ZAKOL-308141 format. One line per 10 residues: for each residue x, y, z of C-alpha. Coordinates in steps of 0.5 Angstrom, whole numbers, m for minus. Layout:
N
X Y Z  ... .
***
This chain:
584
298 293 390  296 291 397  302 286 400  298 279 402  299 276 409  303 270 409  300 264 405  303 258 404  304 256 396  298 260 394 .
299 258 387  301 265 382  303 263 376  303 258 370  306 259 364  307 254 359  305 248 364  310 252 370  306 253 376  310 257 381 .
307 257 388  310 261 394  310 260 402  310 264 408  314 268 410  314 263 416  313 265 421  310 272 418  311 275 425  319 275 429 .
323 278 433  329 283 432  335 278 430  330 272 428  330 268 421  323 268 417  324 263 411  320 265 404  320 259 400  318 258 393 .
316 252 389  317 251 381  312 245 379  315 243 371  321 246 373  327 246 368  333 244 369  336 251 368  330 254 373  334 260 377 .
332 264 382  333 271 380  337 278 385  334 278 391  332 285 392  336 290 398  331 292 404  333 297 410  331 293 416  332 286 413 .
338 282 411  336 276 405  340 270 403  338 265 398  339 257 400  342 252 394  335 250 390  332 244 392  330 239 386  325 233 387 .
319 229 384  312 228 386  306 225 384  300 229 383  294 229 381  290 233 375  283 232 373  283 224 373  290 223 372  296 222 376 .
302 225 374  310 225 376  312 231 375  319 235 377  319 241 382  325 245 384  324 250 391  328 256 392  328 258 400  330 265 402 .
332 266 409  330 273 412  333 276 417  330 283 422  334 287 424  330 293 427  322 293 429  318 295 424  313 292 419  316 290 412 .
314 288 405  317 284 401  317 285 393  316 281 388  321 275 387  323 272 380  325 265 378  327 265 371  327 258 367  327 258 358 .
326 265 358  321 266 361  321 269 368  315 268 373  313 273 379  311 272 387  306 276 390  309 282 395  308 279 402  309 282 409 .
313 280 415  312 284 423  318 285 426  318 286 434  323 289 439  320 283 445  324 277 445  321 271 446  314 268 448  309 270 453 .
307 265 458  301 266 459  297 263 452  299 259 446  298 256 440  299 250 436  296 247 430  296 239 429  292 234 425  287 229 427 .
289 224 429  295 226 431  301 224 426  296 222 421  299 220 416  294 221 409  294 219 403  293 222 396  287 227 396  285 223 403 .
282 228 408  284 230 414  282 235 419  287 240 421  285 243 428  288 251 430  287 251 438  289 256 442  288 258 449  290 263 455 .
292 263 462  285 262 467  282 269 468  286 272 462  282 273 458  277 277 462  282 281 467  289 282 462  286 282 455  285 289 451 .
282 291 445  287 291 439  282 294 434  276 299 433  272 293 431  269 290 437  270 282 438  268 277 442  275 275 443  280 281 442 .
286 276 439  288 276 433  291 269 429  296 270 423  296 264 419  293 265 412  292 258 411  290 254 407  286 258 403  289 259 397 .
295 254 398  298 250 392  297 243 393  292 242 398  284 244 397  279 246 403  274 241 404  267 242 408  267 240 414  262 238 419 .
259 244 423  260 245 430  255 245 435  259 248 441  259 255 443  264 260 439  267 267 440  269 272 434  276 273 433  280 276 428 .
284 271 423  289 274 418  285 280 415  278 277 417  274 276 422  273 268 423  269 264 429  272 259 433  269 253 439  270 254 446 .
273 248 447  274 248 455  279 248 459  286 244 460  292 245 464  299 246 461  305 247 464  302 248 471  297 253 469  290 252 466 .
288 254 460  282 256 457  282 254 450  278 255 443  279 252 436  278 252 429  277 246 424  278 246 417  279 239 414  283 239 407 .
286 234 402  293 234 398  294 233 391  301 232 392  304 227 395  310 228 400  312 233 405  306 238 406  307 243 411  302 247 415 .
306 253 417  306 255 424  300 260 427  302 266 430  298 269 436  298 277 437  294 280 442  294 286 446  294 287 455  295 291 461 .
297 290 468  295 296 471  288 300 469  284 306 471  276 307 472  275 313 467  267 316 469  266 316 461  270 311 459  269 305 465 .
276 301 465  281 304 462  288 300 461  294 304 464  300 300 461  298 298 455  303 292 451  303 287 445  304 281 445  306 274 441 .
306 267 441  307 262 436  308 255 434  313 250 429  310 248 423  306 242 423  308 237 418  303 232 414  307 226 411  302 225 404 .
303 218 401  302 217 394  297 213 391  299 205 389  300 204 382  298 196 384  291 195 381  289 201 379  283 201 376  284 204 368 .
276 208 371  279 212 377  278 218 377  281 220 383  275 218 389  279 217 395  275 215 401  269 210 402  263 211 397  256 209 395 .
252 210 389  244 210 387  243 212 380  236 214 378  233 217 370  230 222 369  225 219 364  224 211 363  223 212 355  227 215 350 .
227 217 343  234 215 338  236 223 338  233 225 344  236 225 351  234 224 358  238 226 364  242 220 368  243 222 375  248 219 380 .
248 221 388  254 218 392  255 219 399  261 217 403  266 219 407  272 222 402  273 227 398  267 227 396  268 235 392  273 234 388 .
274 227 384  272 228 377  266 225 374  267 218 371  267 218 364  261 213 361  263 208 355  257 204 354  255 200 348  249 203 345 .
250 209 349  254 217 348  254 222 354  253 229 352  255 232 359  255 232 365  254 237 371  256 236 378  254 239 385  255 238 392 .
248 238 396  248 236 404  254 232 404  251 229 397  255 230 390  250 230 386  253 228 378  248 228 372  249 227 365  246 227 359 .
245 222 355  242 219 348  241 212 345  245 210 339  242 204 339  234 203 339  235 195 341  238 197 348  233 195 354  236 199 360 .
242 204 362  248 200 364  251 199 373  254 206 374  261 204 377  265 208 380  273 206 382  275 208 389  281 208 393  279 206 399 .
285 209 404  283 204 411  284 198 407  290 201 402  287 198 396  282 200 390  275 198 390  269 199 386  262 201 388  257 200 383 .
250 201 382  244 197 379  242 198 371  236 201 370  230 200 364  228 204 359  225 203 353  228 206 347  223 208 340  226 210 334 .
226 218 333  220 220 329  226 222 323  229 216 324  223 212 323  220 216 316  221 212 310  219 217 304  217 213 297  217 217 291 .
209 217 289  206 214 284  204 219 279  200 218 272  202 222 266  197 227 264  193 226 270  198 228 277  202 233 272  205 239 276 .
205 243 270  200 243 264  202 243 258  202 249 255  200 251 248  205 253 243  206 255 235  210 250 233  217 254 230  218 251 223 .
223 245 223  222 240 227  215 240 229  215 236 234  223 238 238  219 243 242  212 239 245  216 233 246  221 237 251  215 239 254 .
212 233 255  219 231 258  218 236 263  212 236 265  213 228 266  220 228 270  220 235 274  215 231 280  220 225 280  225 229 280 .
222 233 285  221 227 290  227 224 289  230 231 292  225 231 298  228 223 299  234 225 299  234 231 303  229 228 309  234 222 309 .
240 227 309  236 229 315  234 223 319  242 221 319  244 228 322  238 226 327  240 219 328  248 223 330  248 226 336  255 226 336 .
255 231 330  250 235 331  253 236 338  260 239 335  256 243 329  252 247 335  258 248 340  260 254 338  253 258 339  252 253 346 .
258 257 349  257 263 346  249 262 350  252 260 356  257 266 357  252 270 357  248 267 363  250 270 369  254 265 374  256 260 368 .
263 258 370  267 259 364  271 253 366  265 249 365  263 252 359  269 251 356  271 244 357  264 243 355  266 247 348  272 242 347 .
268 236 349  263 237 344  269 239 339  272 232 341  266 228 341  267 226 348  264 228 355  267 233 359  270 229 363  275 226 359 .
278 233 355  280 234 363  287 231 363  294 232 360  292 228 353  288 235 351  293 238 347  294 231 343  287 231 342  287 236 340 .
292 237 334  290 230 331  283 233 331  286 237 327  288 243 331  294 247 329  299 245 335  300 252 337  292 253 339  291 246 341 .
297 248 346  294 254 348  287 252 349  290 245 353  294 251 358  287 255 357  283 250 361  288 248 366  289 255 369  281 256 369 .
280 249 373  286 251 377  283 258 379  277 254 383  283 253 388  288 259 388  290 258 381  291 262 375  285 267 374  283 267 367 .
278 273 368  277 276 360  271 273 357  272 276 350  280 273 350  276 266 352  271 268 346  276 270 341  280 263 343  272 259 341 .
273 262 335  279 260 332  278 253 334  272 254 330  276 256 324  281 251 326  277 245 326  276 241 320  270 240 317  264 238 318 .
263 237 325  271 237 327  272 230 324  277 229 319 .
***
């Protein structure tokens, strides 16, 4: 396994609700004798959670601080929850120069062991930062105190003394770069407690440089004066939203570069460095205080939207029959966490939402609901309401759309009212009375039996047909039951389709079986709802944990990559749901 770069609070493992994250080492590059900090955070921590034994590594000294236990507000799907966390800090001192790999560390609780991934620490002989360069990370605006889920801009900024880029820098890697330097940051990608949001594109001139183990672009940000020197500056911007309240620690990046002070002119290679040196510059972490959302006046329909929003809606058709469905499209615009809030559930009299898909197109969140009428008397699709928190006003607001007129007509099956045909004995008989010899005994017994069958059979067939048509009509008028009965087959087809998100497919399956929209199953009460629907407690817990892991994998969480295991879980759930249609 290749050691990972320093990634702050990268989500590693989820076990029975507990989530283990790691951060650091911070800084990732130190001088000999300096100390770096490696932090582990366990969410949903039990009181007995404890850090395991620390390894012995030649060239490093490791020491653990006492655990710090706190409570935080987190957003899980559309639900806000209070969770207990335990934080373990390991101090790492470098006693010699070199590159070191810190093996997995273990945290134990309730008989389970959770481990980190290996990380790397680099120690240099050189002490102190090079004064010809700087690097920093800050929020914009500075000292921002965002609310939970409120977008905030991070600015990674670095620069070099005027002329040093052209006259002193030399390549560090074989791959040619516009700016031959490396920034070790490892953030925010994969960090727990934060999601990265789409940022506005910059039109300024950009240069390529090394960011962690890849190549990134930075915009030229002009010149500025620092400590009596003029520096050419470069910027990288990231837009993030915190998913947990409290202190969000953004580690300070480390800027590395190679330079020379003496050069020779070579006939073949041109200007060649004679005295190659490596240097680094680092900065302190940036701490962002994330405010929890207020409990007072929070709407029941709030699903995590934070910002300022407007909504507009349309339908794919102005008419629909009972038993059929149409698409109700909601376009959400504005400034906020457009990409991350959960789609609100629909609860309208006379309508049922079969499911919802979501996409982000050109900074417009598009929610497409598949809805079906359950009452032929409805005349409109009700107004859509999006409850959101306005960070500027510090209060909850609701954006509304206009209602849409729609014509609802009875489905063909629902309107069919078959009646028994009018039959005339001896004329409309299906089978003519056979000519048979009459046995001895009662001379009228056998002919009377045939006459009864001939007269009654058509009525029996008509009654059977009528009952079958009525049952079929009831099924057609029960879209929830149809959806539940087709849930497993729909899931199987979705998993065989290229590009399908397993989280969406599994959420759609559970929503169908629980007769609810997809957004309604993404919440902390899923296990209880499955159990109430007849699923065994252990299987309900397994299903809820699997969906949580699938959704978490989108933002660096524990992954569920085995499609066959997911299919086996659906098979087990199918056997566990009571018939018919998952209802008791």
